[in-house]
KEKOLSE-491721 format. One record per residue (C-alpha): x, y, z; residue number from 1; residue in three letters. Coordinates in nm, 2 decimals, decimal comma. Example, Ala and Ser with C-alpha at 12.3 -4.5 7.8 and 13.67 -1.06 7.14 Angstrom:
BEGIN
{px->1,23	py->-0,45	pz->0,78	i->1	aa->ALA} .
{px->1,37	py->-0,11	pz->0,71	i->2	aa->SER} .
This chain:
BEGIN
{px->-2,06	py->8,05	pz->-0,20	i->1	aa->MET} .
{px->-2,14	py->7,72	pz->-0,15	i->2	aa->ASP} .
{px->-2,20	py->7,55	pz->0,19	i->3	aa->ARG} .
{px->-1,84	py->7,45	pz->0,31	i->4	aa->LYS} .
{px->-1,72	py->7,83	pz->0,24	i->5	aa->GLU} .
{px->-2,02	py->7,94	pz->0,41	i->6	aa->LYS} .
{px->-1,92	py->7,73	pz->0,73	i->7	aa->ILE} .
{px->-1,54	py->7,81	pz->0,70	i->8	aa->GLU} .
{px->-1,65	py->8,18	pz->0,68	i->9	aa->SER} .
{px->-1,87	py->8,15	pz->1,03	i->10	aa->ARG} .
{px->-1,56	py->7,97	pz->1,18	i->11	aa->LEU} .
{px->-1,32	py->8,26	pz->1,10	i->12	aa->ARG} .
{px->-1,55	py->8,52	pz->1,22	i->13	aa->ARG} .
{px->-1,63	py->8,30	pz->1,53	i->14	aa->LYS} .
{px->-1,23	py->8,29	pz->1,58	i->15	aa->LYS} .
{px->-1,22	py->8,65	pz->1,57	i->16	aa->ARG} .
{px->-1,47	py->8,76	pz->1,81	i->17	aa->ILE} .
{px->-1,37	py->8,49	pz->2,05	i->18	aa->ARG} .
{px->-1,05	py->8,66	pz->2,07	i->19	aa->LYS} .
{px->-1,24	py->8,93	pz->2,23	i->20	aa->LYS} .
{px->-1,49	py->8,80	pz->2,40	i->21	aa->VAL} .
{px->-1,45	py->8,58	pz->2,72	i->22	aa->SER} .
{px->-1,70	py->8,48	pz->3,01	i->23	aa->GLY} .
{px->-1,59	py->8,53	pz->3,37	i->24	aa->THR} .
{px->-1,79	py->8,40	pz->3,70	i->25	aa->ALA} .
{px->-1,94	py->8,75	pz->3,77	i->26	aa->SER} .
{px->-2,00	py->8,80	pz->3,41	i->27	aa->ARG} .
{px->-2,03	py->8,46	pz->3,21	i->28	aa->PRO} .
{px->-2,08	py->8,44	pz->2,84	i->29	aa->ARG} .
{px->-2,43	py->8,35	pz->2,64	i->30	aa->LEU} .
{px->-2,31	py->8,16	pz->2,34	i->31	aa->CYS} .
{px->-2,57	py->8,10	pz->2,07	i->32	aa->VAL} .
{px->-2,61	py->7,83	pz->1,79	i->33	aa->PHE} .
{px->-2,86	py->7,79	pz->1,55	i->34	aa->LYS} .
{px->-2,91	py->7,52	pz->1,29	i->35	aa->SER} .
{px->-3,17	py->7,50	pz->1,04	i->36	aa->LEU} .
{px->-3,44	py->7,39	pz->1,27	i->37	aa->ARG} .
{px->-3,36	py->7,45	pz->1,60	i->38	aa->ASN} .
{px->-3,18	py->7,72	pz->1,83	i->39	aa->MET} .
{px->-2,94	py->7,69	pz->2,12	i->40	aa->TYR} .
{px->-2,84	py->7,91	pz->2,37	i->41	aa->ALA} .
{px->-2,60	py->7,85	pz->2,67	i->42	aa->GLN} .
{px->-2,43	py->8,03	pz->2,97	i->43	aa->ILE} .
{px->-2,06	py->7,95	pz->3,00	i->44	aa->VAL} .
{px->-1,80	py->8,04	pz->3,27	i->45	aa->ASP} .
{px->-1,47	py->8,04	pz->3,06	i->46	aa->ASP} .
{px->-1,26	py->8,05	pz->3,33	i->47	aa->THR} .
{px->-1,34	py->7,70	pz->3,49	i->48	aa->THR} .
{px->-1,45	py->7,61	pz->3,11	i->49	aa->GLY} .
{px->-1,81	py->7,52	pz->3,23	i->50	aa->LYS} .
{px->-2,17	py->7,54	pz->3,10	i->51	aa->VAL} .
{px->-2,37	py->7,69	pz->3,37	i->52	aa->ILE} .
{px->-2,73	py->7,63	pz->3,20	i->53	aa->THR} .
{px->-2,85	py->7,60	pz->2,88	i->54	aa->GLY} .
{px->-3,20	py->7,61	pz->2,67	i->55	aa->VAL} .
{px->-3,30	py->7,52	pz->2,30	i->56	aa->SER} .
{px->-3,56	py->7,47	pz->2,13	i->57	aa->THR} .
{px->-3,55	py->7,10	pz->2,19	i->58	aa->LEU} .
{px->-3,55	py->7,13	pz->2,56	i->59	aa->SER} .
{px->-3,82	py->6,96	pz->2,74	i->60	aa->PRO} .
{px->-4,00	py->7,26	pz->2,91	i->61	aa->ASP} .
{px->-3,99	py->7,46	pz->2,59	i->62	aa->LEU} .
{px->-4,09	py->7,14	pz->2,34	i->63	aa->LYS} .
{px->-4,48	py->7,20	pz->2,35	i->64	aa->GLY} .
{px->-4,49	py->7,54	pz->2,34	i->65	aa->SER} .
{px->-4,25	py->7,62	pz->2,04	i->66	aa->VAL} .
{px->-4,43	py->7,45	pz->1,70	i->67	aa->PRO} .
{px->-4,10	py->7,52	pz->1,50	i->68	aa->TYR} .
{px->-3,78	py->7,59	pz->1,62	i->69	aa->GLY} .
{px->-3,64	py->7,75	pz->1,30	i->70	aa->GLY} .
{px->-3,81	py->8,08	pz->1,33	i->71	aa->ASN} .
{px->-3,75	py->8,39	pz->1,50	i->72	aa->ALA} .
{px->-4,07	py->8,39	pz->1,72	i->73	aa->GLY} .
{px->-3,93	py->8,04	pz->1,89	i->74	aa->SER} .
{px->-3,57	py->8,22	pz->1,90	i->75	aa->ALA} .
{px->-3,72	py->8,49	pz->2,12	i->76	aa->LYS} .
{px->-3,88	py->8,22	pz->2,36	i->77	aa->ILE} .
{px->-3,54	py->8,06	pz->2,38	i->78	aa->VAL} .
{px->-3,38	py->8,40	pz->2,50	i->79	aa->GLY} .
{px->-3,67	py->8,49	pz->2,74	i->80	aa->GLN} .
{px->-3,60	py->8,11	pz->2,87	i->81	aa->ASN} .
{px->-3,24	py->8,13	pz->2,92	i->82	aa->ILE} .
{px->-3,28	py->8,47	pz->3,10	i->83	aa->ALA} .
{px->-3,52	py->8,33	pz->3,34	i->84	aa->LYS} .
{px->-3,28	py->8,03	pz->3,42	i->85	aa->LYS} .
{px->-2,97	py->8,25	pz->3,45	i->86	aa->ALA} .
{px->-3,18	py->8,53	pz->3,69	i->87	aa->ILE} .
{px->-3,29	py->8,19	pz->3,91	i->88	aa->GLY} .
{px->-2,93	py->8,14	pz->3,92	i->89	aa->LEU} .
{px->-2,83	py->8,49	pz->4,03	i->90	aa->GLY} .
{px->-2,66	py->8,60	pz->3,70	i->91	aa->ILE} .
{px->-2,81	py->8,95	pz->3,57	i->92	aa->LYS} .
{px->-2,51	py->9,03	pz->3,38	i->93	aa->GLU} .
{px->-2,36	py->8,84	pz->3,06	i->94	aa->ILE} .
{px->-2,15	py->8,92	pz->2,77	i->95	aa->VAL} .
{px->-2,32	py->8,80	pz->2,41	i->96	aa->PHE} .
{px->-2,13	py->8,57	pz->2,16	i->97	aa->ASP} .
{px->-2,30	py->8,53	pz->1,82	i->98	aa->ARG} .
{px->-2,07	py->8,25	pz->1,76	i->99	aa->ASN} .
{px->-1,99	py->8,41	pz->1,42	i->100	aa->GLY} .
{px->-2,34	py->8,45	pz->1,31	i->101	aa->PHE} .
{px->-2,48	py->8,78	pz->1,20	i->102	aa->LYS} .
{px->-2,67	py->8,97	pz->1,44	i->103	aa->TYR} .
{px->-3,00	py->8,99	pz->1,25	i->104	aa->HIS} .
{px->-3,30	py->8,78	pz->1,25	i->105	aa->GLY} .
{px->-3,28	py->8,49	pz->1,47	i->106	aa->ARG} .
{px->-2,97	py->8,59	pz->1,65	i->107	aa->VAL} .
{px->-3,11	py->8,93	pz->1,71	i->108	aa->LYS} .
{px->-3,45	py->8,78	pz->1,83	i->109	aa->ALA} .
{px->-3,28	py->8,56	pz->2,09	i->110	aa->LEU} .
{px->-3,09	py->8,86	pz->2,21	i->111	aa->ALA} .
{px->-3,39	py->9,07	pz->2,25	i->112	aa->ASP} .
{px->-3,57	py->8,80	pz->2,42	i->113	aa->GLY} .
{px->-3,30	py->8,76	pz->2,65	i->114	aa->ALA} .
{px->-3,28	py->9,15	pz->2,72	i->115	aa->ARG} .
{px->-3,65	py->9,13	pz->2,79	i->116	aa->GLU} .
{px->-3,61	py->8,86	pz->3,05	i->117	aa->GLY} .
{px->-3,41	py->9,09	pz->3,22	i->118	aa->GLY} .
{px->-3,04	py->9,01	pz->3,12	i->119	aa->LEU} .
{px->-2,78	py->9,32	pz->3,08	i->120	aa->ILE} .
{px->-2,54	py->9,31	pz->2,81	i->121	aa->PHE} .
């Protein structure tokens, strides 16, 4: 499978997931994206189409504590920080959107970090 096919399959999976998963004001969607070098997480309210908050390995508050953004350890830290920000905004329950990525490795580490931080999903 070459790079183009791999991306297309992920986007097909993403469409299939997004038919079922939608965030509301009371239970927003935690959207995850991973690149080769970094991890990104956003909390989105789909009814208004707004991003409530977001954290990545490139965020200024994480930049010093994460030596390399492309591993499971840094993904877990991103998950814990997004949970801390969400709870600070009064969000406890979310819907998890893996964005077409398989639920293992870095995506699973981010989800575990968010659960440890206090988010319920």
